[in-house]
C-alpha positions in Angstrom: 0.1 0.1 -0.2 2.9 2.2 0.7 3.8 1.7 -3.5 0.2 2.8 -4.0 0.6 5.8 -2.5 4.1 7.1 -3.3 3.1 5.9 -7.4 -0.2 8.6 -6.4 -2.8 6.3 -7.0 -5.4 5.2 -4.7 -6.6 1.4 -4.1 -9.5 -0.7 -2.9 -8.9 -3.4 -0.7 -11.4 -5.9 -1.0 -11.8 -8.5 2.0 -14.0 -11.4 2.5 -16.4 -9.2 5.4 -16.7 -6.1 7.1 -14.9 -7.5 10.2 -12.4 -8.3 8.0 -12.3 -4.6 6.5 -11.9 -3.0 10.2 -9.2 -5.8 11.3 -7.2 -4.4 8.6 -7.5 -1.3 8.9 -6.4 -1.5 12.3 -3.1 -3.2 11.4 -2.9 -0.2 8.8 -2.6 2.3 11.9 -0.2 0.0 13.8 2.4 -1.9 11.7 5.4 0.9 11.8 4.9 3.0 14.4 6.7 5.8 12.8 4.2 5.4 9.2 0.9 6.6 9.2 -1.3 4.9 5.5 -4.3 7.2 5.1 -7.3 4.8 4.9 -11.0 3.9 5.7 -13.7 1.7 6.1 -17.6 2.4 6.3 -17.1 3.1 9.8 -15.1 6.1 9.0 -16.8 7.1 6.2 -15.9 9.7 3.7 -14.8 7.3 0.8 -14.5 9.6 -1.7 -12.1 11.5 0.5 -9.7 8.0 1.3 -7.0 6.6 -0.8 -7.2 3.7 0.4 -10.8 2.4 1.2 -11.2 -1.0 2.7 -14.5 -2.8 1.7 -15.9 -6.2 1.2 -18.4 -4.6 -1.1 -18.0 -4.6 -4.9 -17.6 -0.5 -5.2 -15.1 1.8 -6.2 -16.0 4.9 -4.2 -12.6 6.5 -4.2 -12.1 6.3 -7.8 -9.0 4.3 -7.4 -7.2 2.7 -10.3 -5.8 -0.3 -7.8 -7.9 -3.4 -7.1 -6.6 -5.3 -3.9 -8.3 -8.9 -2.9 -7.4 -10.5 0.0 -9.0 -13.5 2.4 -10.4 -15.1 -1.2 -12.7 -11.8 -2.1 -13.8 -12.5 -5.6 -13.8 -9.6 -8.3 -16.9 -8.9 -10.8 -15.2 -6.6 -14.0 -11.5 -5.8 -13.7 -12.0 -4.0 -16.7 -12.5 -0.9 -15.0 -9.2 -1.3 -13.0 -5.8 -0.4 -14.2 -4.2 -3.5 -11.6 -5.7 -5.7 -9.7 -3.5 -7.5 -6.9 -4.6 -10.5 -5.1 -3.4 -11.8 -2.0 -3.7 -14.8 -0.2 -1.6 -17.4 2.1 0.9 -19.2 -0.1 1.1 -21.6 3.2 -2.7 -22.4 2.9 -3.1 -25.2 0.9 -6.9 -24.3 0.5 -5.8 -20.7 -0.7 -3.4 -21.7 -3.2 -6.1 -23.9 -4.4 -8.7 -21.0 -4.5 -6.1 -18.9 -6.2 -5.0 -21.3 -8.8 -8.6 -21.2 -9.5 -8.9 -17.9 -10.2 -5.0 -17.8 -11.8 -6.5 -20.1 -15.0 -9.6 -18.2 -14.7 -8.2 -14.8 -15.2 -5.6 -15.9 -17.7 -8.8 -17.8 -19.8 -9.4 -14.0 -20.1 -6.8 -13.2 -21.4 -5.0 -10.6 -18.8 -1.7 -10.0 -18.4 -1.3 -11.8 -15.3 2.2 -11.7 -13.3 3.0 -14.1 -9.9 5.2 -13.2 -7.0 5.9 -15.5 -4.3 7.4 -14.3 -0.5 10.5 -16.1 -0.3 11.9 -17.2 3.5 13.9 -14.7 5.0 11.0 -11.7 3.2 12.0 -10.7 -0.2 10.0 -11.8 -3.2 10.8 -13.1 -6.6 9.0 -13.1 -9.4 7.6 -16.5 -11.0 5.9 -17.7 -13.9 
């Protein structure tokens, strides 16, 4: 999310529930003591003024360019987004299996796909 904000873009993070949206909001408030990522949820309101909007709903109230899917949340029409990022737990076989199904669907619709895997020790590696 830091990179999204640095780029000048806005994002919608779509979760699978309102409770999860609030949990992610709390994480963004506390993940680094010296960093602030401006964001909001339905509880906060003013969606149109939030550079990062966290929601379980299929919406784009802040006119974001980037959609971030987490917790198995699904996207409807991806054509309205410049980029869609899907985040899942690679250690959870069920999450990996579901992600593979979505990958196959995205690939069949001819979206340009890139897969990044977090490595032991925290770095990221681009995979094919």
